[in-house]
C-alpha positions, 0 to 999 in steps of 0.5 A, a space after each residue: 730646424 729648431 724654429 721649424 720644429 717649434 712652429 710645427 709643435 705650436 701648429 699641432 697644439 693649435 689644431 688640438 685646441 681647435 678640435 677640443 673647442 669644436 667638440 665642446 661647442 658640439 657637446 653644448 649644442 647637443 645638450 641644449 637641443 637635447 634638453 629642449 627636445 626632452 622637455 617638449 617631448 615629455 610635455 607632449 607625451 603627458 598631454 597626449 596621455 591625458 587625452 588617451 592618445 598613447 604613450 609618446 610622440 613618434 620616434 624620429 628615424 634620425 639620431 640627432 634632433 636639432 630643432 623641435 617646436 610644437 603646440 597643443 590645443 583641444 576643444 571642450 567636449 561641447 565642440 566636437 572632436 578634440 585635436 592635438 597638433 605637434 610640429 617637429 623638425 629632425 635632421 641626420 647627424 651629418 646634415 646642418 640645419 637650414 630653412 628648408 628642413 621640413 617639419 613633421 606634423 603629428 595630428 591626432 583627433 580625439 572623439 569626445 562624446 556628448 549624448 542627449 538622452 530623451 526620457 533620462 529619468 525613466 527606467 531605461 533612460 536612467 540606466 543609459 545615463 548611468 552607463 554613459 557616465 561610467 564610460 566617461 561620456 558627457 550626458 544631458 537628460 531631457 524629461 518632464 521631471 528633470 532631476 531624479 528625486 533619489 540620490 546616486 553618485 553618478 547623478 551629479 555628473 549628468 546635466 538634467 533638463 526639465 522640459 517637454 519634447 514638444 516644447 523644448 529649446 532644441 538649439 540649446 539642448 542639442 548644442 555640441 551633441 554627438 548622439 541622441 538616445 530616445 527612450 520615449 514611449 508609454 501606454 495610455 489611450 490610443 491617441 496618447 500612445 500614438 503621440 508619445 511613441 510615434 509623434 514625439 520620437 519623429 519630432 526628436 529625429 527631425 530636430 536632431 537631423 536639423 541641428 546636425 547631430 550625427 547619430 540617433 538611437 531609438 529604444 523600440 520594442 520587439 517585433 512580436 508575432 501577434 495578431 494584426 488587431 493587437 499590433 495595430 494599437 497606437 503603441 506598436 504603430 507609433 514605435 514602427 513609425 518612429 523606427 522608419 523615421 530614424 532609418 530614413 533620416 539616418 540610413 548609415 548611423 541610425 540605430 533601433 534597439 528592439 528589446 522584449 520585456 525589460 527587467 531590472 530594479 525600477 524606481 517609482 515614486 521613491 519605491 524600488 520595484 525588483 522586476 529582476 526577481 521575475 525577469 532574470 530567472 525567466 530569461 535564463 529559463 527561456 534561453 536554456 530552452 531556446 532549442 525547443 521553443 524556436 520551432 514554435 516561433 512561426 506560430 501566432 503569439 509564440 513570440 510572447 516567449 521571447 526572453 526578457 532583456 536586462 535594462 543594463 544590457 539595453 543601456 550598454 548596447 545603446 552606449 555601443 551604438 553611440 561610440 561605434 560608428 559601424 554600429 547602425 540598423 535594427 538590432 534584435 534581442 540576441 544582438 542587443 546582448 552581444 552589443 552590450 557585452 562589447 562595452 560592459 565591464 
């Protein structure tokens, strides 16, 4: 009896030690796997946060992670959308890890924009470049003058390319571009207006399409209700031909903005012309009296009373067109303001 009791006591002591040993090993495994899990999850969270993907990885429906592995990579902004991939393996507390445990892949695409602004040193073009920089968009400007002569903090964040749209190396300029924004246009004799308002833009649309740029934005002109002999000038006919080319080549992603008189502070040869001193109060006046003016819009020439548009509104509307895939078609003065308001700070 005495021997039996001793034997049973030793057996209970042995079981107790085994139990403690198992619990200790389990605690160590949990600490080890938990530490690795936390370290990698925290690293991925920081990486995803830096790419504006959200605060953290998805939470597992199971309580006990037993394995976690992952990798993350992304391309530069010149190589289209970025991607981050994380593979995780989780298991419930009472299920042992084995080779059949299925990984959970979390894949997120980050769209990085790179736009090419044609006429980027001009009045409207420079405003678009500035607005794009403020939104973290990579910008390449193409113009005959290249880099602006004046200085501004945002200017250093734009790639300035000097070149004529008729002779530019499109394969270099359009590499990695997600959108082209054309501000090309101007006045002169009939042939000059047809060439710069029409032919130059049509050439740019064709090049963008050929090199796989997914979106094209054209800054055009308001559809004035003017006598036909005025609308037959090279300025208007050129703009309308360019519009047709954009909408034909980019039926579901092409954008045409039709502003009226554009006002703002215009820099010419080092001097600043404050067009906003005229345009801003005129815009307010015409918008306030719109209820009285609208009935007159059917009369020839009455469209000259179309309210002016701020250059900043045109710029931010163009940026909205770049970043919003559902934004395409022809946009009037009122719609330009609405589009600008969505992205303007």
